[in-house]
N, C-alpha and C positions, 0 to 999 in steps of 0.2 A: 389765834382764837381756836380753841378746841371745838371739833365738829360735834354736832348734836346727834347722839344715836337714836335710832328709831324706837327703841324701848323707852328713852327719856321722853320723847313726843307723846307716846302713848299714856304714860304715866302723868304727864302734864295735862294732856288735853282730854283724854278718855281714862280717867282713873278706874271707873267701873269695870274696865275691861282686864284689870289686874287680877280679879277674882275669877277663879276657874269655873265655878258653877256658872256665873253669869256669861261668861264666854261661850259655854256651850248651848245655854238656853238662847243667847242672843243670835248665835249663828243659825241654829237650826230653825229657830223662829222665823228668821228672815226667809229662809227656803220655804218654810210652810205658807208664810203670807204671800208670798208670789202666786201660789197655787189658789188660795183663798180669793185674791183679787181676779184671778181668772175666772173662777167660778162665778163671783158676783157680777162681772161684766158679761159673761155668757147667759147667766140666769135672767138678768133684766132685759137683754136682747131677745131671748128666746121668747119671753112672756110677751114682749111687745110685738113680736112676729105673730104669736098665736092669738093675741088679743090686743089690738092698736089703741083701745081706749086708754086715755091716761089715767083714769081712775083705778085701772087694773094694776098699773105700777104702784099706786098709792096703798090699794089693797095688800100687794106683795110686801111692801115694807112693813105695813101694819102687822100682818101675821107674822113676820120674820122676827119683829122684835116685840110683840105682844108677851111671849114668854118671860123675856127679860124684865118687863114691867111687873109681871105676877110673882115671879120666883127669884129674883136677883137678890132681894133683902134677905130670904133664908139661906141663899147661897154664902152670904158673908158669915152668918152664924156658923156654918160648917167650915169654912175657910179659917176661923179662930179656933176651931177645935181639933182638926185633923191634918195630917200629913199633906200638904198642898201639891207636892210633887205627885204624889200617888194619884190623887184627886185629878190632877191635870192628865195624867196617862189615861183615866177613864174617859174624860172629856173629848180628849183627842181620838181615842178609839171610837166612841160614837160618831164624831165628825167624820172620820174615815168611812165608815158604814154608809152614812148620807151620802157622801160623795159618789160612793161606788154605786148606789142605788140609782141616783140621778143620772149617772153615766150610762148605765145599763139601759135606762128607760129611754134615754134620747138616742142613743146608738141603735136600738131596736125600732125606733120610729113610732112608738106608742105613747109618747109623751104628750098629756093635755093640760091645759091651764090649772085644773083642779089638782093635778099631782104636783106642779110646781108649787102651789100653795100648801099643800100638805108637807112636803119636804122643806118648805120654808119655815114652818112651824117646828119641825124637827131640829133644824139648824137652831132656831131660837131657843129651844129647850136646853142644848148643850152649851149654847153661848151664854145663857143666864148664870151659869155655873162657872164657865170657863173664865169669863172677863174678871170677876172679883178676885178669883185665884190668882191670875196673872198679875193684876196690880198689887196685890197684897204680898206676894211672893218676892217682890223685887227687893224689898228692904232687907229679907232674910238672905238674899244672894250678896248684897253688896254693903249693907249697914248704912245708917243714916249718912254718914259722912260723904259718901258717894252716890247717895240717892238721887240727888237732882241730875247728875251726870246720866245715871242709869236710865231714868225716865226720858231724858233726852235722846239717849241712844236708842231706847225702845221706839219713840217717835221716829227716829231716823229709819229703823228697820220697816216699821209699819209702812212709811212713806216711799222708801226705795222699792218696795214691793208693790206699792200703788203705782208707781211709775213703771217697772218692767211687767207686772202681771197684766194690766190692760193692754199694754202694747203686744204683748205676746198673744193675747186673746183676740186682739183685732187682726193680727196676721193670721191666726189659725181660722177665724169666722169669715173674714172679708176677703183676706188676699189670697191664700193658697187654694181654696175651692175655685176662684176664678182662673187662677193660673193652671190649674189642673185641667178645667173644662177647655180653656183655650188651647192647651196642648193636646186635647184630643185622646187624653189617657184616662178619662173617667171610667170607661168600661172595665178596664183591667186594673187600674190602680185604685185601691179603696182601703182606707185604714181609718179606725175609730180615732185616730189623733188628728184627724182634720175636721175642722167646723166646731159647733158648740159643743159636741160630745168629747172632743180632744181636751177642752178646757176642764171639763168634769173629771176625766180620767188623769190627767196630769195633777189636779188637785188632790185626789185620792192618794196618788204615790208622794205628794209632798207631805203628807200628815206623817208617812213613816220617818222623815227626817226629824221630825219633832219627838215622836216617840222614841228613837234611838237616843236623841240628845237628853231626854229625861231619864231615860234608863242609865245613862252614863254619870249623871251628876251624882255628887256627894250627898248623902241624906241629911236633910235639914230637920233638926229637931221640932216635933209638933208640940203644941201646948197641950197638956192633958186636960180632957173634957172635965167641965165642971159638973156639979150635981143639980144644976138649974135646968129647967125645961128650955127647949129651942125658943119657945115664945118669950119667956122671961129674958133669956139673953138677947134676943132681938130688940126687946124694949128697952134694955140698958144701953145698946148701941144708939138707937135713935134718940134716947134722952141725952146722951153723951154729945151727939153731933149737934142737936138743937140747943143745949146749953153753952156750947162753945161758939162764941159769937162769929169768929172769922170764919170756921166751917160752915156754919149755918148760912152766911150770907153768900159764900161761894157756890154752895149747893143751890140756894134759891135762883141765884142767877143762872146757872149752868141749866136748871130745869127750863126756864123761860127761854134762853137762847137755843138750847138743844131742841126742845119740842116745836118751835115755831120758826126758828132761823136757820137750822142746819138741813133743810129738805131740798136743797138743790140736787143731791144725787138721785133722788126719786125721779126727778124729770128730765135727766140727762139724755134717756134715749130718745124723748119728744124732741128736744133740741137737736140732736144728730140727724134724726131721720126726716122731721116734718119741717122743722124751723130752718136748719141749714141745709136741708135737702142731701144729705150724705148717707154714709153706710156704717157698718160696724166699725169700721177701721177710724172713722172720724170719732165715733163714741168712745172707742178705746183711747185716742189721742186726747179727747177732752178730759177723760179721768186722768190719764198721765200728766196732763198740764197741771190739775189741781194737786196731783201727788208731788210734782216738782217743786211747786211753791211750798208745800208743807214740808218737804225735805229740806229746802232752804231754811224755814223757820227752825226745824230740828236741829240743824247744824249750828245755827245762831245760839240756841239754848245750851249748847255743850260747853260753852264758856262758864266760868263760875260767876254766878249771880247772887245778889242778896235779895231779902225780901221786897225791898222797894223796886228793884229791877223786875222782879216777878209780878209786882202790882202794876207798873207801867205797862208791861207787856199785855196785861188784860185789855187795857184802853187801846193800845196800838193795834192789838189783834182783831178786836171786835169792829174798830173802825175801818181797817183795811179790808176785812171780810164783807161787811156791809156795803161800802163803796163799791167794791168790785163786783159784789153780787148784783147791785143796782145796774151797773153797765152791761153785766153779762146778760141780764134779763131781756134787754132790747138789742143786744147785738146780732146782726145778720152776716156776720164776716168770720169765717172759720178762724183765720190768724188773730183777729181781735179777741174772739170768744177764748182762745187758748191763752192770751196774755192776761185777760180779766181772770181767767180760771186760776192762774198762777198767783194772782194776787188774793183771791178768795183762800186758796189752799194755804198761803203763807199765813194769813191773818187767823183762820180758824187753827192751826196748830199751835201758833204763838199762844193764842188765848187758852185752848184747851190744855196743852202741856203744863203751862205755868198754873193754871188752876190745879191740876193733878199734883204739882209739886207743892204748892202751897198748902194744899190739904195734908199732905202725908208729912210734911215737915211739922205740922201743928198737932197732928194726931198721936195719941197715947198708943204704945204697940199692943196694949191688952184689947183695944178697940179697932185695930187697923183693918181686920177683915171685914167687919161690920160697916165701918165708915167707907171703904172702898167699894162695898155693895151699895152703899147710899150713892156714891159717886157713879156707879154703873147705872143704878135706877134712874138717876138725873140725866146723865149724859146719853145713854142708849134706850133706857126703858120709856122715855118720854117720846121717842121717835114715833110710835105707832099713832099717837093722837096727831102729831104734825103732819105725818104722811097722810092721813085721811083728809086732813084739812087743805094740804097742798093738792092732793089728787083731785078734790072736789072743786077748788078754785080753778085748776086748770082744767077741768071738764067743763065748767060754765063759762069762764072768761078768758081761757088760755093759759098757756104755761107762763108767758112773760108777766101776767098780772100775779100769779101764785109767787113767782121768784122775787118780784118786786115787794110783795108783802112781807118775805122772809128777809129781805135785805132791810126793810124798815125796823123790823125786830132788832137785829143785830145793831143798827145804828142807835135805837133807842136804848139799848143795853150799854152801848159805849158811853152815851151821855150820862147814865145811872153811875158808871165806874168813874167818869171824870168828878162828878159830884163827890162821890165817896172819898176819892183821892184827896181832895180839897179838905174835906173834913178831918182825914187822918194827918193830913201835913199840919193843919192848924192845931190838933191835939200834941203832935210832936213838938211844934214850936212852943207850945204852952208848956210843956214839960222841961224843955231846954231852950229857955229864952235867947241864950247865946248862939243857937244854932239858926240861921235863916230859914224860913218856912219852905223856900223853893228847894233846899237840899237837905231833905229828911234823912235822918240816919237810920239804919236798919234796926 
């Protein structure tokens, strides 16, 4: 029996990696995302240390994602008109500057809560443009044939970084300072790469990898600007998404689930520090546990799937995330919380990545940037609303109640998807009577 070469394995399992531009983009993005997750963990832990009120964490999330709510739709118009690679170079440069400013403030010891809030708004500003650009660029890097695989690999990169980044952040924030103190060398050994400041400095360096990768990519042709105004172009994209029933239904469900059901990350520092009585190391471990589950889902999605597989993933993902989050809300054991976090992370990425793929497979190329800006608006832009609700619920009734509310939203969403799948199966059966309803064809 002939041996299977590594190149053949890659071609069969990861066809998106055959494209040079995507390989560059994926590899450099993975490096950058590790730094991003390190900053995310350090930023939340830093604010919780400066202001222990749960509402402060809700406010941080609100301010960080408010610009996405306000500007992401116009970012889609820009993405459909100009060179996405050049635009990403601009957003990544702004991100680099933001990380350096944060690192300097923390290293110098002058950081205050209001500074964290201001820099969170800056982060949200570049993210409002960065996210739709990344999502709509994928099809230009690999084409529609390998798009599903590229989205799955993108999720795998994001969640691999979600495992490594928080683990490294926990090491820098919780473990190394204690080791240095116990060794009695604090007086002569000092480096900004230890503690919260180290997470921000390393994140700043990681953006250089993304900028290098973008500079090495072959140029992707940009669509020439039309003579219409930006507002008219935006209206056309919204009308297209609303009139295309599958896209409309997917976006409405995503808005509901993301706004009210995806708020567990906002309160994780409260669980680590107050409910589980642990430190930043436990917080990093919790974030990594969610990331390991998400990575497992992304690996599952790299196999070839038809539209019905993707639709069933919506149901399985929402149910797994909702049930896992309900248990996580009331867990008082770190090992149990880590296991439940795995279930939640698995379910959320199974749902979100499948939603992304279904939308992109349905969208006409002319409207891709605008539709993906709507996706970003629903997925990320609705987070400020949910963050304030979660923060208020936690402030008045405790984090477990707030998290239970989120889990209920996800389970209700799963029930709605189950109903829609039955309707779609019945329609397929009516069109093709010879095919059983329980095995609908793509």
